[in-house]
Steps between C-alpha positions, in 0.01 A plus 500: 500500500469678165339351193515752221351515153844445346524163673168386354535529122202410282595261221256584222316237297464499123126522452219395731631146537366234734636265760287273718584315820245256635527311828346153527435285807661158525255220580542138606425235237169332566370708789593840349566627852771763552851376425852630537824415328533792262878460477469136396243591235721779368801269484306248290390756241716531190437840348657834429642678801251733658185334369424344841588633842432432862319740727527581868267206570610142436154412368508742205667502159516811282478492120664789313474611141779681319426844359203457266323732259144366526269332749474201266878457500515516879211253532671261260814502713301441819309219334827326416635550851183359652534198275853442627368494855251228411766230506633613838212583732138608519459875541204723574443844354331676790571785738501260798485126540146438630628240749814681615523486879572816693871526575592183308768674297864422422706796384792456264850608588690787344597851607189665357259241638663498840467878526133475403450228759680691775314826442151364421502207744161328531349711221701304244410171666121525473463287185667493157352758264535540126453795268571617149738785419458671163789720389440759228805666351530877526711737285621716788465561872245781486272300271527209744384725785211635293394144411531384862289788623232423244502125557424553870141573399468170312630276779156435662352393165797274426465344846130436438568334165794294629357398840577130545539417869163470676605213728763517772589254775241254366207741525321748280634840607199692373750693287586470133875555554621396843854520361464876472409525868815309594716714270351819641613394846860548385690826542526721190201328340178600323441789263768767539452875492549703185850628429569847364786374284783247499699701753205485737497121465875467558479736798231277651720194445792684658299592807381142543851366445636734767284315756722196460272220374472580129814394313347610169169584335418134424400470866201723423198270480269757340232388255669713233851641502775615265777246444796720400748216455278335238363820350139402569204557720401193698129432556481254790144495633369191317436155647666207323273353234416140417356592160766601252228667293401717794863587562554588135201733499617669818853549364362656182276732702786606726729573206238709321404696811865561586563638152191720532623642829856542373392697192221708655540832673567483872193542718427496869346166591284401797651525846691198624239451774226480236692249290573279800129501585419397145774239510342342807163488324659325204680252726177432689241500221691439177286565194205587725690795647402860437799699380578853394524625143485861386393617843203262509460177697403224258481117495838340435376349175413847368846622593649195327309566177622860508859382556478252210367771269778735606762230461364410159639823358851361557442128445547489123831685511617281789391185317268379775142558380398134520670461836329811640163357399564208737419735787137479385516131583580582863202735512270241344613188683640633824848544641707225660348551844151449362608183320658366820178555691293344221722189495496476879120514501488227234746254651670633810866575555625198306326597175604861540868411546495258206350759269751760616786260423354394165434856389846618602661248265246531217552785254128539422192424708328208332147576618414847628302494821135602455448867582211431739699237688790736551278786604322282752828357629 
């Protein structure tokens, strides 16, 4: 089977625009246990086409922004979409449902989902998982490859900041992002290798397609990838977030870093093996991980402060300075995984689930958790 560059055109974007897709877990009213019925929820929503979508799992609904120019615009759209869900069903913004039972999964029908089910089998039936995809528009294919190569190095930090799935199957996993472990069990997952240019990327897609189980590049589950049809790069390594403020800060950081990588000279980044090691540390330890920056292993918070400073050079022009500063809140108060553990320590699973549900449908956290409590949680 051939899959040539000419069959994979890159549709350029006008400016470094944004698009965000966030997946949220359906929960039962009252108990907040895992729920299904995504198609019924989608049918009851009255909104513009494309704003809500189903996913491969019946217990997940995806919220989609249109093309936006700023993180604030994207967050405003997502806030409105979350509000529309309020009247239909409780939802949780988390990488995994803390009480999801192993194998208790119903997959939706459709050609794409059935192929995923047939080829991935029990891997897709472990438990529903939810992430955030941030698309940043790119002016051409070669710039997209340069940005993708550069963003590989930032994936571990973004995973540490966004970690929000410490519990799985009713127990504390000892990890900060158990969702990432599940996703990394899939084929064509994790941090990809560097690509020499766009032809190198399309050649890799062609070789994979020739094996017979890759209809197109959207079946690549990498943490960052070009998306030629949309004219973007797609950063996919983040857990779903309950806090819209946290999500807004992360989107602003991703956009700024992507612009930095797109407009900087190409450079050889760390080996894929090194980045996957760092990714595991981030998934395991979150903001307590030790990551790599400038050839030196440093605490994740130091790497985050460096990233914010670097991103700040682009934030004013991109109109996201205030939103970028929200990342400091994650560093000060803890990521979602730390808040989950703090709430569980304070009131068990019930309190933790209730706060997850409340925060997912509340634009702003009313009372920030005390720093010491989060750190000790």
